[in-house]
C-alpha positions, 0 to 999 in steps of 0.5 A: 500500500502506498504511504499516502494511503496508509491509515494513521493510528493514534493513541486515543487514551491509555485506559490501563485495561486488563483486556480492552474489548469491543469498541462501540461508537455511540452518541459521539463517544467510543465505549468499550469494555474491560471484562476482566476488571469489570469496567465499562470505559468511554471517551469522547474526543478531547475529554477524559476517560470515563470508567464505570464499575460493572456488577459482572463481566461484559464481554462485548458491546454493540449499539441497537438501531434505536441507539440502545447500548447492549452487551454480552454477559456470560450466557445472556444479552443485556442493555446498559444505560448511561449510569452502567445499570444493566437490564438482562434478557433470558439466559441461553442454553450454553455448554458447561465451561463456556461463555459468550464472547464477541457480538454484533447486531443486525439492521432489524435489532437482532442480536448475534454472539459467539460462544467460546470455551473458557479453556479455549478448546477447539470445536466447542465454539458456537453462534447464538441469535436472539431476535430481540433482547426479550427473546432467549438466544438460540444456537444457530451454528456449532463446531467452531474454535473461538468465534471472535470479531463479527459484523453483518453486511449493510443489508444484513444478508451476510454474517462475517465471523473471525475464527481465531484458532483457525485464523480464518474469516468466515461468511454465513448467508443469513436467512432470518435467524438461520445461517447457511453453511459458511464460506472462507473469505480470507485466512491469516496464515503466515501473518504475525499474531492471531485474528481477533476483533473485526469491523467493516469500513464504509467502503466494504473493506475488512479491518481486523485486529491481530492479537499479538500482531497489528 
């Protein structure tokens, strides 16, 4: 890539997070979570870091179409207000030793999340979907390693999911709340680090954060 086209990365703030996860842009502010220390973090341009203590670990965040901030707890989704108050949805039937991980939302307000084994065992990963926060999340895919960064296409017809252990980016065709067999969009073999968080730029290109890479 020519130097003139290379993105400029700058430090926004030093949050001293144990693990900084799942940045979400909402109300002219970047919000993210530190699930290990149970903190909800946020910063607006030119302002100081805000930190809210949470009652439990929030593993990922996303914003619904109505701009409600939602998160993934161990086995269910939740809504989070400005003060950090949590309103939980019904629990999912997840496997023993597992928890939710990264999440995203679709244009209709449906919630999607990956499940991973706490010991990072391969083949225990799965994907869950709930039409709304009020609905119980249902398993829609299984047999994954660690499902990580995920986003839907602008039309909501494809769900893109990072498989960290397998170092691949998958695309699922979405039919309502059901997923068809995935295809591999790209792999990250031979690159430093492992693929983790992911987002899609306005031009449709994928931006992937490489754990231990760049």
